[in-house]
Steps between C-alpha positions, in 0.01 A plus 500: 500500500519444868594801713573289817746204490310180557616206717594303185732778381654527848554127523680489165709796587603342831589169327698670229689697774582176677624330186718802416644496855589143481657537169698807625624310803594191285712725267652683804615164626765494227652824623530380861635157403241315689538191284857459625408572861193271501597184329155347554337757280767494234264328256249780496711813566689674234880537517692828461616404150150381391351604164152446370626236267679316781203512718275355237751226421532410876130494558372393157294208646252734659554842340313424174190343671494786749522757236204340307290479818578860594415617147170331504418644844605849389258470193214368713549768770530776240175400336329474840620852594380647164155352557502625854561856387172515306281760650229340717278599780616327825245286666329657780390302812149574666502768747431336839324683791559390852408635849723596785550132590614423142176300448404507125191709433500476121669558174465748224617447136728775392319509162184616665665776686704599199191523282321719756806726535528534123132595460530751788799662338342523165227713659753783568495800265758473224565129537405310191614149590659323807644164594594428860694205645515416873770275634653439843286416801213659688740634755743637233326551169686626191292683241608543134286708264519589138265786397430683173446867552351747253742742351252778580504424870739627759740205511664583838159537672357188340799289600492631856123426517555150379763434772280642770192313390689166485657554833166593662316203342769256615484658845122467508480140366804340681520737799875563449721745312633383167865423505552659165287655224673486152352692224557474124344792308409497128380808318241474232284744299129492593388598151180351368533146352563455125168306454174703551197331646179594321164454683201359331333847478815640328499206248136576419569866451798414266279253297231778459754755390660267243168381352431650153202726456181309387616171648177489711690497823321692756625586852375282775 
């Protein structure tokens, strides 16, 4: 799931906090007797001797419709939040280059830079696979990388080499230091694959060895 709270989550939390604050203030009004001191708001403020049953009876004209509407809103917002929590890659805007006068010089798609960085990292000794993501801006880039390192390699050295390589590449391409370089390391055995690849010469040799004597097959 997400490791950083998104704007949707923060918005919902703020709204929920405001609703809870309003409800708390409304309930506290009964303790201070505001309904008696403020006759104009007596219709909406609870009295000191109010109970849930009496409140519902006094406001039955709007309590049930409001409860239905709030229930539907809670269901819709709950489904929306569940869908929003699904892991997804955030959209990345093109990296824009500008001169000292803020005049646009060009743009670079992050996918192009990410692919180049991934291929460069995969060339390091001990790195079996790499995936790099670049976000932020050209003045404050944020690099996130996920690499698979062989179990036979020196993990600490390989991870440090990946960090240094990514930082140097970003410095070379964008001309600025990376704001942050996050690295997720996976370990995997570099053993031979389970499927063996047999060349044409090997297949021919195998066929000659399996051929019965006197079959008339002669070596080429």
